[in-house]
C-alpha positions as CSV (number, residue, x, y, z in Angstrom):
1,X,0.2,0.0,0.3
2,X,1.0,3.4,-0.9
3,X,1.9,6.1,1.7
4,X,-0.9,8.4,0.7
5,X,-3.8,5.6,0.9
6,X,-2.9,5.5,4.8
7,X,-2.8,9.7,4.8
8,X,-6.2,9.5,3.4
9,X,-7.2,6.9,5.9
10,X,-6.4,8.8,9.1
11,X,-7.7,12.0,7.4
12,X,-11.1,10.4,6.6
13,X,-11.3,8.5,10.3
14,X,-10.5,11.6,12.5
15,X,-12.9,13.5,10.4
16,X,-15.6,10.6,10.8
17,X,-14.2,10.6,14.9
18,X,-15.2,14.2,14.9
19,X,-18.6,13.7,13.1
20,X,-21.6,13.7,15.9
21,X,-24.1,12.7,13.1
22,X,-21.8,9.6,12.2
23,X,-21.2,8.5,15.9
24,X,-25.1,9.0,17.0
25,X,-25.5,6.7,14.0
26,X,-23.5,4.2,15.1
27,X,-24.2,4.2,18.5
28,X,-27.9,4.2,17.7
29,X,-28.1,0.8,16.0
30,X,-24.9,-0.8,18.5
31,X,-27.8,-0.2,21.2
32,X,-31.1,0.0,19.6
33,X,-31.6,-3.5,17.8
34,X,-29.9,-5.6,21.1
35,X,-32.7,-3.5,23.2
36,X,-35.4,-4.3,20.8
37,X,-33.7,-7.9,21.0
38,X,-34.0,-7.7,24.9
39,X,-37.2,-6.4,25.1
40,X,-39.0,-9.1,23.0
41,X,-37.2,-11.8,24.8
42,X,-37.8,-10.3,28.3
43,X,-41.9,-9.9,27.1
44,X,-41.9,-13.8,26.1
45,X,-39.9,-14.5,29.2
46,X,-42.7,-13.1,31.4
47,X,-45.4,-14.1,30.1
48,X,-44.3,-17.8,30.1
49,X,-43.3,-17.5,33.5
50,X,-46.7,-16.7,34.6
51,X,-47.9,-20.5,35.8
52,X,-51.4,-21.9,35.2
53,X,-52.1,-21.0,38.8
54,X,-52.5,-17.6,38.1
55,X,-55.8,-16.6,38.7
56,X,-58.5,-15.8,36.0
57,X,-61.3,-14.0,37.0
58,X,-64.5,-15.5,34.9
59,X,-68.4,-14.6,35.5
60,X,-71.0,-17.6,35.2
61,X,-74.9,-17.1,34.5
62,X,-77.0,-19.7,35.7
63,X,-74.1,-21.6,37.5
64,X,-76.7,-23.6,40.1
65,X,-77.3,-25.9,36.8
66,X,-73.7,-26.9,36.4
67,X,-72.6,-27.0,40.1
68,X,-69.9,-29.6,38.6
69,X,-68.7,-27.4,36.4
70,X,-68.0,-24.4,38.8
71,X,-66.2,-26.9,41.2
72,X,-63.8,-28.0,38.1
73,X,-63.3,-23.9,37.3
74,X,-62.4,-23.4,41.2
75,X,-60.2,-26.1,41.2
76,X,-58.0,-25.1,38.2
77,X,-57.9,-21.5,40.2
78,X,-60.4,-19.9,38.1
79,X,-62.3,-16.9,40.3
80,X,-65.8,-17.7,39.6
81,X,-68.4,-14.7,39.5
82,X,-71.8,-16.1,40.0
83,X,-74.5,-13.6,38.6
84,X,-78.3,-13.3,37.6
85,X,-79.7,-13.3,33.9
86,X,-77.8,-10.6,32.0
87,X,-78.8,-9.1,28.6
88,X,-76.5,-9.8,25.6
89,X,-75.7,-5.8,25.8
90,X,-75.2,-5.6,29.4
91,X,-72.4,-8.9,28.9
92,X,-71.2,-6.9,25.6
93,X,-70.3,-3.8,28.2
94,X,-69.0,-6.2,31.2
95,X,-66.4,-7.5,29.0
96,X,-65.5,-4.0,27.2
97,X,-64.1,-3.3,31.1
98,X,-61.8,-6.3,30.3
99,X,-61.8,-6.9,34.1
100,X,-63.3,-10.3,33.3
101,X,-61.5,-12.5,31.0
102,X,-64.7,-14.1,29.8
103,X,-68.4,-15.1,30.7
104,X,-69.8,-18.7,30.7
105,X,-73.7,-18.2,29.8
106,X,-75.4,-21.5,30.7
107,X,-79.0,-21.9,28.8
108,X,-82.0,-21.9,31.1
109,X,-83.3,-25.1,29.1
110,X,-79.5,-26.7,30.5
111,X,-81.3,-28.6,33.3
112,X,-83.9,-30.4,30.8
113,X,-81.8,-31.2,28.2
114,X,-79.1,-32.6,30.2
115,X,-81.6,-35.0,32.0
116,X,-83.4,-36.2,28.8
117,X,-79.4,-36.3,27.2
118,X,-80.0,-33.8,24.5
119,X,-77.1,-31.4,23.5
120,X,-77.3,-28.7,26.7
121,X,-75.9,-25.5,25.6
122,X,-73.6,-23.4,27.2
123,X,-72.3,-20.2,25.7
124,X,-69.4,-18.7,25.8
125,X,-68.7,-15.1,25.7
126,X,-65.3,-13.6,25.0
127,X,-63.4,-10.3,23.8
128,X,-60.7,-11.5,21.1
129,X,-59.4,-8.0,21.2
130,X,-58.1,-8.2,24.6
131,X,-54.9,-9.0,25.5
132,X,-56.1,-12.2,27.7
133,X,-56.0,-14.9,25.0
134,X,-53.8,-17.2,27.4
135,X,-56.5,-17.1,30.4
136,X,-59.3,-17.6,28.0
137,X,-57.3,-20.8,26.3
138,X,-57.4,-21.8,29.8
139,X,-61.1,-21.4,30.4
140,X,-61.8,-23.3,27.1
141,X,-59.9,-26.2,27.8
142,X,-61.8,-26.4,31.1
143,X,-64.6,-26.6,29.1
144,X,-63.5,-29.0,26.8
145,X,-63.1,-31.3,29.6
146,X,-66.1,-31.0,31.2
147,X,-67.5,-32.1,27.7
148,X,-65.3,-34.9,27.6
149,X,-66.0,-36.2,31.4
150,X,-69.8,-36.1,30.5
151,X,-69.2,-38.1,27.6
152,X,-67.3,-40.6,29.1
153,X,-69.6,-41.0,31.7
154,X,-72.6,-41.4,29.7
155,X,-70.8,-44.5,27.4
156,X,-69.8,-46.0,30.8
157,X,-73.4,-46.3,31.9
158,X,-74.4,-47.7,28.9
159,X,-71.7,-50.3,29.0
160,X,-69.1,-48.7,26.1
161,X,-65.5,-47.7,27.1
162,X,-64.8,-44.2,26.6
163,X,-62.0,-45.5,24.5
164,X,-64.1,-45.9,21.9
165,X,-63.8,-42.2,20.8
166,X,-60.7,-42.4,20.4
167,X,-59.7,-45.7,18.5
168,X,-56.5,-44.4,17.5
169,X,-54.0,-42.6,19.6
170,X,-51.4,-39.8,18.4
171,X,-48.0,-39.5,20.0
172,X,-45.9,-36.8,19.2
173,X,-42.1,-36.7,19.5
174,X,-40.2,-33.4,19.0
175,X,-36.5,-33.8,18.0
176,X,-35.5,-30.6,17.8
177,X,-33.1,-29.1,20.1
178,X,-33.6,-26.3,22.2
179,X,-30.6,-24.5,20.4
180,X,-32.1,-25.5,17.0
181,X,-35.6,-24.1,18.2
182,X,-33.8,-21.2,19.4
183,X,-31.9,-20.6,16.7
184,X,-34.7,-20.3,14.4
185,X,-36.3,-18.0,16.7
186,X,-33.5,-15.7,16.9
187,X,-32.2,-16.2,13.7
188,X,-35.4,-14.6,12.5
189,X,-34.7,-11.5,14.7
190,X,-30.9,-11.5,14.4
191,X,-31.8,-11.4,10.5
192,X,-32.1,-7.6,10.3
193,X,-28.2,-6.9,12.5
194,X,-26.8,-7.5,9.4
195,X,-28.4,-5.1,7.6
196,X,-27.1,-2.2,9.7
197,X,-23.4,-2.9,8.1
198,X,-25.1,-0.4,5.3
199,X,-26.4,2.3,8.1
200,X,-23.0,2.4,10.4
201,X,-21.0,3.8,7.3
202,X,-23.4,5.8,5.6
203,X,-22.8,8.6,6.7
204,X,-18.9,8.6,6.7
205,X,-19.6,7.5,2.8
206,X,-22.0,10.6,1.9
207,X,-20.0,13.1,3.8
208,X,-16.2,12.0,2.2
209,X,-18.0,12.0,-1.3
210,X,-20.9,13.7,-1.8
211,X,-20.5,15.8,1.1
212,X,-16.6,17.2,-0.2
213,X,-17.9,17.8,-3.4
214,X,-20.6,20.1,-1.9
215,X,-17.7,21.6,0.5
216,X,-15.3,22.0,-2.8
217,X,-12.6,20.5,-0.7
218,X,-12.4,17.5,-3.0
219,X,-10.7,19.8,-5.7
220,X,-8.0,20.3,-3.6
221,X,-7.7,16.6,-2.7
222,X,-7.3,15.9,-5.7
223,X,-4.9,18.7,-7.1
224,X,-2.4,16.9,-4.9
225,X,-0.1,14.1,-5.6
226,X,-2.3,11.4,-4.6
227,X,-3.2,8.2,-7.2
228,X,-7.0,8.5,-7.7
229,X,-7.4,5.2,-6.4
230,X,-5.3,6.0,-3.5
231,X,-7.6,8.7,-2.2
232,X,-10.6,6.7,-2.9
233,X,-9.3,3.3,-1.2
234,X,-8.8,5.5,1.9
235,X,-12.3,7.1,1.9
236,X,-13.6,3.7,1.3
237,X,-11.6,2.0,3.9
238,X,-12.5,4.4,6.6
239,X,-16.3,4.0,6.2
240,X,-15.6,0.1,6.1
241,X,-13.9,0.2,9.1
242,X,-17.0,2.3,10.6
243,X,-18.8,-0.6,9.3
244,X,-17.0,-3.3,10.8
245,X,-16.9,-2.1,14.7
246,X,-20.4,-1.0,14.8
247,X,-21.5,-4.5,13.2
248,X,-19.0,-6.2,15.6
249,X,-20.3,-4.6,18.9
250,X,-23.8,-4.8,17.4
251,X,-23.8,-8.6,17.3
252,X,-21.5,-9.2,20.4
253,X,-24.1,-7.4,22.3
254,X,-26.8,-9.2,20.7
255,X,-24.9,-12.5,21.6
256,X,-24.3,-11.8,25.3
257,X,-28.2,-10.7,25.7
258,X,-28.8,-14.4,24.3
259,X,-26.4,-16.0,26.4
260,X,-27.3,-13.8,29.8
261,X,-31.4,-14.2,29.2
262,X,-33.2,-17.5,30.6
263,X,-34.6,-18.9,27.4
264,X,-34.7,-22.0,28.8
265,X,-38.2,-20.7,30.3
266,X,-39.3,-20.6,26.6
267,X,-37.8,-24.3,26.1
268,X,-34.8,-22.7,24.0
269,X,-31.3,-22.1,24.4
270,X,-28.6,-20.1,22.9
271,X,-25.7,-22.4,22.6
272,X,-23.5,-20.8,19.9
273,X,-20.1,-20.2,21.5
274,X,-18.1,-17.0,21.3
275,X,-15.4,-18.2,18.9
276,X,-18.4,-19.8,16.3
277,X,-19.8,-15.9,16.9
278,X,-16.4,-14.7,15.8
279,X,-16.0,-16.3,13.1
280,X,-20.0,-15.4,11.8
281,X,-18.7,-12.0,12.5
282,X,-15.5,-12.6,10.8
283,X,-17.5,-13.6,7.7
284,X,-19.3,-10.5,7.9
285,X,-16.5,-8.3,7.1
286,X,-16.7,-8.9,3.6
287,X,-20.3,-7.1,4.0
288,X,-19.2,-4.3,5.6
289,X,-16.3,-3.6,2.3
290,X,-19.0,-4.0,0.2
291,X,-21.7,-1.4,1.8
292,X,-19.2,1.1,2.2
293,X,-17.9,0.7,-1.6
294,X,-21.8,0.2,-3.0
295,X,-22.7,3.5,-0.9
296,X,-19.3,5.7,-1.9
297,X,-20.0,4.5,-5.8
298,X,-23.8,5.8,-5.5
299,X,-23.1,9.1,-3.3
300,X,-20.6,10.3,-5.7
301,X,-23.1,10.7,-8.5
302,X,-25.1,13.1,-6.0
303,X,-23.8,17.2,-6.1
304,X,-24.8,17.5,-2.4
305,X,-25.2,15.9,0.9
306,X,-29.1,16.7,1.1
307,X,-29.1,14.5,-2.4
308,X,-27.0,11.7,-1.7
309,X,-29.1,11.0,1.8
310,X,-32.1,10.8,-0.8
311,X,-30.7,8.7,-2.5
312,X,-29.1,6.3,0.0
313,X,-32.6,6.1,2.0
314,X,-34.1,4.2,-1.4
315,X,-31.0,2.1,-2.1
316,X,-30.3,0.7,1.2
317,X,-33.7,-1.1,1.1
318,X,-32.5,-3.3,-1.3
319,X,-30.3,-5.8,0.7
320,X,-33.5,-5.6,3.7
321,X,-35.6,-7.0,1.1
322,X,-34.5,-10.5,0.9
323,X,-34.4,-10.6,4.7
324,X,-38.2,-9.4,4.7
325,X,-39.9,-11.6,1.8
326,X,-37.6,-15.5,2.3
327,X,-39.0,-15.5,5.6
328,X,-42.7,-15.0,4.5
329,X,-42.0,-17.2,1.2
330,X,-41.6,-20.1,4.1
331,X,-38.8,-21.8,2.1
332,X,-35.8,-24.3,3.2
333,X,-32.6,-23.4,3.3
334,X,-31.2,-23.6,0.1
335,X,-27.5,-22.8,-1.4
336,X,-28.4,-19.7,-3.4
337,X,-29.5,-18.1,-0.2
338,X,-25.9,-17.8,0.9
339,X,-25.0,-15.9,-2.9
340,X,-27.5,-12.7,-1.3
341,X,-26.0,-10.5,0.4
342,X,-27.2,-9.6,4.2
343,X,-29.9,-12.8,3.4
344,X,-26.2,-15.2,3.3
345,X,-25.3,-13.9,6.5
346,X,-28.4,-14.4,8.5
347,X,-28.6,-17.8,7.2
348,X,-25.1,-18.7,7.9
349,X,-25.5,-17.3,11.5
350,X,-29.1,-19.6,11.8
351,X,-27.3,-22.8,10.4
352,X,-24.3,-22.0,12.4
353,X,-26.6,-21.7,15.9
354,X,-28.6,-24.7,15.1
355,X,-25.3,-27.1,15.4
356,X,-25.0,-28.2,11.9
357,X,-22.5,-28.9,9.3
358,X,-23.1,-26.9,6.5
359,X,-19.4,-27.0,4.5
360,X,-17.1,-24.7,2.9
361,X,-19.4,-23.4,0.6
362,X,-21.9,-21.4,2.3
363,X,-18.5,-19.7,4.2
364,X,-16.8,-19.0,0.7
365,X,-20.2,-17.4,-1.5
366,X,-21.2,-16.0,2.1
367,X,-17.8,-14.4,1.6
368,X,-16.9,-14.1,-1.4
369,X,-20.0,-12.7,-3.6
370,X,-19.8,-9.4,-1.5
371,X,-16.2,-9.0,-2.2
372,X,-17.1,-9.4,-5.8
373,X,-19.3,-6.4,-5.5
374,X,-17.0,-4.3,-3.7
375,X,-14.6,-5.0,-6.7
376,X,-17.1,-3.6,-9.0
377,X,-17.9,-0.7,-6.8
378,X,-14.7,0.4,-6.2
379,X,-13.8,0.2,-10.1
380,X,-16.7,2.3,-10.8
381,X,-15.8,4.7,-8.2
382,X,-12.5,4.8,-9.5
383,X,-13.2,5.9,-12.8
384,X,-15.7,8.0,-11.9
385,X,-13.5,9.8,-9.8
386,X,-10.9,10.3,-12.6
387,X,-13.4,12.4,-14.0
388,X,-12.9,16.6,-14.1
389,X,-16.7,16.6,-15.2
390,X,-17.5,14.7,-12.2
391,X,-14.9,16.7,-9.6
392,X,-16.1,19.9,-10.8
393,X,-19.6,19.0,-10.9
394,X,-20.3,19.7,-14.7
């Protein structure tokens, strides 16, 4: 490397560290996504930590006709509030208060239909918009159990085994490990972490190209005895180093959050070791190099910093689209996914976290494709910066 390259690199890094916008953006994404990850996991663990013994408030209308059901509800830690007859509008207003999980209304003809062995109606009123779905499922499970117990008792009374209603017994065995389950869940959350490689270096890339062009300081640099490639490479490497730093810190923070969180309460675990995470980060460095080169090549076509911001806000959506679209399609992991930047890094992290042997090809494609894109972007930017029309903005 030529001395001019290091001079330009030192200059750009110093300016990047002085730029408050770049530092704020770096700090924002280093903290924001891990904070979102922690918040989501903490909320899920908090809900999972609530035991089945949590009290449930339930209104029962006509409970005198179903004393066995009331007893069963009470035994399952359901607080039963028995009331007299209520109109449909009164039940709706009660549920709007969100103090009761549901209302069980026993039909007036329940006792007669029950004795005559005709279908006896029990109405379950609930508000599906209320955030009490787990409690509602407990109520539904108790009602189903009550229904099945009556059916079994009637069959026994007629000398028929209740097993007649279940001629086939299905047993399910889940061979997935806790680490593979957590990999799928965490992989979906960590996928967007790699897209931030484009955000970390965005401000530095725009300021060192479109910003300097707008301030006319680029003309002074070009007037120096510096080869255009050295000038461009210094700017590119400065932006890339900022991106590498941000992505490394972000992934490490997320890794330690997953290690620290009690994922066992969700039936998951994060067993990815620190060396494995560092390996994933090392394979992601080419993505940072590509992000910086891509944004510099794009920002060079803008005549002002604001124009570069407008162009970049649309351009950086491109690497994010595969990460958003592919999970919606519910596709199995395929080799071609490792050839798509950002999606490749997410897929690689997902497979490594599962503890599966994935071979050498995914690593080569994940690192090689961004390096190829980097070479194309740098060649274009070098050719562009040699043009006097570009430098002078004519």
